[in-house]
C-alpha positions in Angstrom: 9.0 15.7 10.2 6.2 16.9 12.4 3.2 15.9 14.6 -0.2 17.1 13.5 -3.5 16.8 15.3 -6.5 17.6 13.1 -10.2 17.5 13.9 -12.8 16.7 11.2 -16.6 16.8 10.9 -17.7 13.2 10.4 -20.6 14.2 8.2 -18.9 16.6 5.8 -15.2 15.7 6.2 -14.5 19.4 6.8 -11.3 20.2 8.7 -12.4 22.1 11.8 -9.1 22.8 13.4 -5.5 21.6 13.7 -2.2 22.2 15.3 1.3 21.1 14.1 4.6 20.8 15.9 7.9 20.1 14.1 10.0 17.2 15.5 13.8 17.4 15.6 15.7 14.8 13.8 19.2 13.7 15.1 22.1 12.7 12.9 24.6 11.3 15.4 26.8 9.8 12.6 27.0 9.8 8.8 23.9 7.9 7.6 22.3 7.6 11.0 18.8 9.2 11.6 17.1 9.2 15.0 14.2 10.8 16.8 13.5 11.0 20.5 10.4 8.9 21.2 9.6 11.1 24.3 9.7 14.2 22.1 7.3 12.6 19.7 4.9 11.7 22.5 5.2 15.2 24.0 4.5 16.8 20.6 1.3 14.7 20.3 0.1 15.8 23.7 0.8 19.4 22.8 -1.0 19.2 19.4 -4.1 17.6 21.1 -4.2 20.3 23.9 -3.6 23.3 21.5 -6.2 22.0 19.0 -8.8 21.6 21.8 -8.1 25.2 22.9 -8.6 26.4 19.3 -11.9 24.5 19.1 -13.2 26.1 22.3 -12.3 29.5 20.9 -14.5 28.6 17.9 -17.3 27.6 20.4 -17.0 24.0 19.4 -17.7 21.6 22.3 -14.7 19.2 22.5 -17.1 16.5 24.0 -18.2 16.2 20.4 -14.9 14.5 19.6 -16.0 10.8 19.5 -12.9 9.0 18.3 -9.2 9.4 17.6 -7.2 7.9 14.8 -3.4 7.5 14.6 -1.3 7.8 11.5 2.4 7.5 11.6 5.7 7.3 9.7 6.1 3.6 9.1 9.2 1.3 9.7 10.7 3.7 12.3 11.6 1.5 15.2 11.3 2.0 19.0 12.1 -0.4 21.9 11.0 0.6 25.4 10.8 -0.7 28.9 7.3 -1.7 29.9 8.0 -1.5 33.6 9.3 2.1 33.5 7.6 3.4 30.4 11.0 4.7 29.2 12.5 4.3 25.7 15.7 2.2 25.8 17.2 4.0 22.8 16.2 6.7 20.3 13.8 5.7 17.6 15.7 4.6 14.5 14.0 6.4 11.6 12.9 4.6 8.4 15.6 6.2 6.2 18.5 5.4 8.6 21.4 3.5 6.9 23.4 2.1 9.8 22.0 -1.4 9.1 23.7 -1.8 5.7 26.3 -4.2 7.1 23.5 -6.1 9.0 21.7 -6.5 5.7 24.8 -7.8 4.0 25.4 -10.3 6.8 21.8 -11.5 6.6 22.0 -11.8 2.8 24.9 -14.3 3.1 22.5 -16.6 4.8 20.0 -16.5 1.9 20.4 -18.9 -1.1 22.0 -17.0 -3.9 22.2 -13.8 -1.9 18.7 -13.1 -3.1 17.3 -10.0 -1.5 13.8 -10.9 -2.8 13.8 -14.3 -1.1 11.1 -13.4 1.4 9.1 -11.2 -1.0 6.2 -13.7 -1.4 5.6 -13.8 2.4 6.3 -10.1 3.1 5.9 -8.2 -0.2 9.3 -6.6 0.6 13.0 -7.0 -0.4 15.6 -7.3 2.3 16.6 -3.7 2.8 17.8 -1.2 5.5 14.3 0.4 5.1 12.3 -2.1 7.1 11.9 -2.5 10.8 13.3 -6.1 11.3 16.9 -5.1 10.4 16.7 -2.0 12.7 15.5 -4.2 15.5 18.3 -6.7 14.8 20.8 -3.9 15.0 19.4 -2.7 18.3 19.6 -6.2 19.8 23.2 -6.6 18.5 24.5 -3.2 19.7 22.5 -1.8 22.7 23.2 -3.7 25.9 20.2 -2.1 27.7 17.9 -3.6 25.1 19.5 -7.0 25.2 19.1 -7.0 29.0 15.5 -5.8 28.9 14.7 -8.6 26.5 16.3 -11.2 28.8 14.4 -9.8 31.7 11.1 -9.8 29.9 10.8 -6.0 30.1 11.2 -5.0 26.4 8.5 -4.0 24.0 9.0 -3.3 20.3 6.8 -1.2 18.1 6.7 1.3 15.2 5.6 4.8 16.2 1.9 3.9 16.2 2.5 1.2 18.8 4.5 3.5 21.1 1.9 6.2 20.9 -1.1 3.9 21.5 0.6 2.2 24.4 1.5 5.5 26.0 -1.9 7.2 25.4 -3.9 4.2 26.7 -2.0 4.1 30.0 1.6 3.2 29.4 3.1 1.2 32.2 -0.3 1.3 33.9 -2.1 -1.0 31.5 -1.3 0.5 28.1 -2.4 -1.4 25.1 0.5 -2.9 23.1 -0.8 -3.3 19.5 -0.3 -2.3 15.9 -2.4 -2.5 12.8 -1.9 -4.6 9.7 -0.6 -1.7 7.6 2.3 -1.0 10.0 3.0 -4.6 10.7 3.3 -5.3 6.9 6.3 -2.9 6.9 8.4 -4.8 9.5 9.5 -7.8 7.4 8.4 -10.0 10.2 4.7 -10.1 9.1 3.1 -12.6 6.7 0.8 -10.6 4.5 -1.2 -13.7 3.6 -1.8 -15.2 7.1 -2.0 -11.7 8.6 0.1 -12.6 11.6 3.7 -12.5 12.7 5.7 -15.2 10.9 7.6 -17.6 13.2 10.1 -18.5 10.5 10.9 -14.8 9.7 11.3 -14.1 13.4 13.7 -17.0 13.6 15.7 -15.8 10.6 16.1 -12.3 12.1 16.5 -13.9 15.6 13.7 -11.6 17.0 11.9 -12.9 20.1 8.2 -12.9 19.3 7.1 -12.0 22.8 8.3 -8.4 22.3 6.1 -7.9 19.3 2.7 -6.0 19.5 -0.6 -7.7 18.9 -1.7 -7.1 15.3 -5.2 -5.7 14.8 -7.3 -4.2 12.0 -7.0 -0.6 11.0 -10.4 0.3 12.3 -11.5 -0.9 15.8 -11.4 0.3 19.3 -7.9 -0.4 20.7 -8.3 1.5 24.0 -9.3 4.8 25.6 -7.3 8.0 26.2 -6.1 8.0 29.8 -5.1 11.6 30.2 -5.5 15.2 28.9 -8.5 17.0 27.4 -9.7 13.9 25.6 -9.7 11.5 28.5 -12.1 8.6 27.9 -12.2 9.1 24.1 -11.6 5.8 22.2 -8.5 5.4 19.9 -10.2 3.4 17.1 -8.2 4.0 13.9 -4.6 3.2 13.1 -2.9 3.3 9.7 0.6 3.9 8.3 0.8 7.3 6.7 0.7 6.1 3.1 -2.3 3.8 3.8 -4.1 6.7 5.7 -3.6 8.9 2.6 -5.2 6.1 0.4 -8.3 6.1 2.7 -8.3 9.9 2.9 -8.2 10.0 -1.0 -11.2 7.6 -0.8 -9.3 5.0 -2.9 -11.8 2.1 -2.3 -12.1 0.8 -5.8 -10.4 -2.5 -6.3 -7.5 -2.9 -8.7 -5.5 -6.0 -9.2 -3.5 -7.7 -6.4 -0.1 -8.5 -8.0 3.4 -9.1 -7.0 5.8 -6.7 -8.7 8.4 -7.8 -11.3 9.6 -4.1 -11.6 10.9 -3.1 -8.1 7.7 -2.2 -6.4 6.4 -3.5 -3.0 3.3 -5.4 -2.3 1.9 -3.9 0.9 -1.4 -4.0 2.9 -3.5 -0.9 2.0 -5.9 -1.3 4.9 -8.3 -3.6 6.8 -11.2 -1.4 7.9 -12.7 -3.6 10.6 -12.0 -6.9 12.4 -14.3 -8.8 10.1 -13.6 -6.8 7.0 -11.5 -8.1 4.1 -7.9 -7.0 3.8 -7.0 -4.8 0.8 -3.5 -4.9 -0.8 -1.7 -2.2 -2.8 1.4 -1.9 -5.0 3.7 0.7 -3.6 6.7 2.6 -4.9 8.7 3.9 -2.0 10.9 7.0 -2.5 13.5 7.8 0.2 13.9 11.5 -0.4 11.1 13.7 -1.7 10.0 16.5 0.7 13.3 16.1 2.6 15.2 17.4 -0.4 13.6 20.8 0.2 14.6 20.7 3.9 18.2 19.8 2.8 18.4 22.9 0.6 17.2 24.9 3.6 19.1 23.3 6.5 22.2 21.9 4.9 23.0 24.2 2.0 21.3 27.3 3.4 20.2 28.6 0.0 16.8 29.3 1.4 15.5 30.4 4.8 12.0 28.7 4.4 10.7 25.8 2.4 8.3 28.1 0.6 11.3 30.0 -0.9 12.2 27.0 -3.0 9.0 27.5 -5.1 10.0 31.1 -5.7 13.5 30.3 -6.8 12.4 27.5 -9.1 9.7 29.8 -10.7 12.4 32.5 -11.3 14.6 29.9 -13.1 11.8 28.2 -15.1 14.3 25.5 -16.0 17.1 23.5 -14.5 19.3 24.6 -17.4 20.6 21.0 -17.9 21.2 20.5 -14.2 20.0 17.2 -12.7 19.7 16.3 -9.0 19.5 12.7 -7.8 18.8 13.0 -4.0 20.0 9.4 -3.1 21.1 10.5 0.4 20.0 7.1 1.7 20.6 5.1 -1.4 17.9 4.5 -4.0 14.6 2.8 -3.0 11.9 1.7 -5.6 12.3 0.7 -8.3 16.1 0.2 -7.9 16.7 -0.9 -4.3 20.3 0.1 -4.6 21.9 1.0 -1.2 25.2 1.9 -2.8 23.8 5.0 -4.5 24.5 8.4 -3.2 23.2 11.9 -4.0 24.7 13.7 -7.0 24.1 17.1 -8.8 25.4 16.9 -12.3 25.2 18.9 -15.5 26.6 22.0 -13.7 28.1 24.9 -15.7 29.4 28.4 -14.8 25.9 29.6 -15.6 24.2 27.3 -13.0 22.9 29.2 -9.9 20.8 28.4 -6.8 17.6 28.9 -8.8 18.5 26.1 -11.2 19.4 23.8 -8.3 16.1 24.6 -6.6 14.3 23.7 -9.9 16.3 20.5 -10.3 15.4 19.5 -6.7 11.7 19.8 -7.5 12.2 18.0 -10.8 13.9 15.2 -8.9 10.7 14.6 -6.9 8.7 14.4 -10.2 11.2 12.1 -12.0 11.1 9.7 -9.0 7.3 9.6 -9.2 7.5 9.0 -13.0 9.8 6.0 -12.4 7.3 4.5 -9.9 4.3 5.0 -12.2 6.3 3.5 -15.1 6.9 0.4 -13.0 3.2 0.2 -11.9 2.1 0.4 -15.6 4.4 -2.5 -16.4 3.1 -4.6 -13.5 -0.6 -3.9 -13.9 -0.9 -3.0 -17.6 -3.3 -0.3 -16.5 -2.0 3.2 -17.5 -2.9 5.9 -15.0 -5.3 8.5 -16.3 -4.5 11.0 -13.6 -2.5 11.3 -10.4 -4.1 12.2 -7.1 -1.7 13.9 -4.7 -1.6 15.0 -1.1 0.7 16.2 1.6 2.6 19.4 2.4 4.5 19.6 -0.9 1.3 19.8 -2.9 1.1 23.5 -1.8 4.0 24.1 -4.2 2.3 25.0 -7.5 5.5 24.9 -9.5 6.0 21.3 -8.3 2.4 20.3 -9.2 2.8 21.7 -12.7 6.2 20.1 -13.1 4.7 16.8 -12.0 1.9 17.0 -14.6 4.4 18.0 -17.4 6.8 15.1 -16.6 4.0 12.5 -16.3 2.1 13.8 -19.3 -1.2 13.3 -17.4 -3.3 15.6 -15.1 -2.4 16.0 -11.5 -5.3 16.4 -9.1 -4.8 18.0 -5.7 -7.6 18.1 -3.0 -8.3 21.6 -1.7 -7.8 20.2 1.9 -4.2 18.9 1.9 -4.4 16.9 5.2 -5.7 13.7 3.6 -3.4 11.5 5.7 -5.0 12.8 8.9 -8.4 12.6 7.2 -7.9 8.9 6.5 -7.0 8.1 10.1 -10.1 10.1 11.2 -12.3 8.1 8.8 -11.0 4.8 10.0 -11.5 5.9 13.6 -15.0 7.1 13.0 -16.1 4.0 11.1 -15.0 1.6 13.8 -17.5 -0.8 15.3 -18.7 0.8 18.6 -18.1 4.3 17.2 -20.1 4.2 14.0 -20.2 7.9 13.2 -18.5 7.8 9.8 -19.9 5.8 6.9 -17.4 4.5 4.4 -20.1 3.4 1.9 -19.2 4.9 -1.5 -22.6 6.6 -1.7 -22.2 8.3 1.6 -18.7 9.8 1.0 -18.5 13.5 0.5 -17.1 14.7 -2.8 -13.9 16.6 -2.3 -13.1 19.8 -4.2 -9.9 19.6 -6.2 -7.4 21.7 -8.1 -6.3 20.3 -11.4 -3.0 20.7 -13.2 -2.8 19.8 -16.9 0.4 19.1 -18.9 1.8 22.2 -20.6 4.8 20.9 -22.5 4.9 18.4 -25.4 5.6 14.7 -24.6 8.9 14.8 -26.6 10.4 17.4 -24.2 9.2 15.4 -21.2 10.8 12.2 -22.6 14.1 14.0 -23.3 14.3 15.4 -19.7 13.3 12.0 -18.2 16.0 10.2 -20.3 18.7 12.7 -19.0 17.4 12.0 -15.4 17.8 8.3 -15.9 21.4 8.9 -17.1 22.1 10.8 -13.9 20.6 8.0 -11.8 23.0 5.5 -13.3 25.9 7.9 -12.4 24.8 7.9 -8.7 25.0 4.1 -8.3 27.9 2.1 -6.9 29.2 5.0 -4.9 29.4 3.6 -1.4 30.4 0.2 0.0 29.8 -0.7 3.6 33.4 -1.7 4.0 34.8 1.7 3.0 31.8 3.5 4.5 32.6 1.9 7.9 36.2 2.9 7.5 35.3 6.5 6.7 32.8 6.7 9.6 35.5 5.5 12.0 37.5 8.7 11.4 34.5 10.8 12.5 33.9 10.1 16.2 30.4 11.1 17.3 28.7 11.5 20.6 25.6 9.4 20.6 22.8 10.8 22.8 22.0 8.4 25.8 18.4 8.3 26.9 
């Protein structure tokens, strides 16, 4: 995971300059994933300053930067002390699994143990994925947070809230807010009334006074209070997937539906205080790009992420090897927390090239499962898939994705569409008004297109084998035995 700061031309959507800093993830126990909120903030400051230096080297006046947008990993949960400005615990990352026993305890209070009980209000099933259960765990297990809540010092937020609060002054008048897209991923937010839901907060036993104010995705929240961009308004805020939707210019209405096939109903964006809210069907996959990092950092079969493409290209096939990277259970469309990662179909002939190929195929098969569910819910088959993000630089992956979906895959030549979406929302905000989101004013983006190159029968055969592997991955872990196993592996938890 990394921080990126990118600067765009509001008239042409051209990327002028950017800087990226990788953020360390901590794994203090099996299934636990944390990040240091202060490191995240420091990386943002570093990215801003380095990008401004690069712009000056290009003879671009940084006073031309008129607005700042924030896009962030959603669900990741932070609690901090508003009097000191210090985090009270590490950020619990979205794919963290420590809350499985919390989820099971909460399920017992729901009629019929129905994990979809709150889906009409929230669009979400009860899962370790969302912020409410992470916050509940923090309140149950971290004395400093309980004490700060009792003293009226605690503030909760996803990463966007933490960054906006810090950048607009922190303990000296920082703005405590979030936008509708991030709020809709907490499980405390009613996606119809567009506000925190008192009954949900009561169910999770979350004090509402620690929650941020919910605002639209495009309005002036506050001004930068330090650094090279002091005085520039922060006027865009979107969760990463929503920002990518805006950056891909997906403004055409589809159907607003609740899924019967394991997908989430989520808020796509609300581009202005008085603008309508737009909803989206979403299929969340826990492990996609992270599978490449796992091959690099955990198995050590490559030194860089780029090498995976080379190994996969040399193999040209998985040779019957299938990889289900259910490191944090399975998300959409299964929502099966008991699943764990497996590599199956191994023979003496299998080598690291085949495993690299199978890892890339796994990303594509997971996407296929999501699109199949969307087709069932909407009845509108997709004619092409628009993609973005760092993994789209992998041409083997892009071709595989087209082959497995049997439809074209379209990749924009500028891969930073998430950052572009945040910039568009910021530039379009009332009081900024430098970026028009009217369809006729949007700049056409140049794209690379990948067409299917295998016959549909082969694609179906490989997909059926993948589904068989997915079934084998389920029912692997139970919280009871998982907790017992973890108790034999003492860990030192970093104290902030």
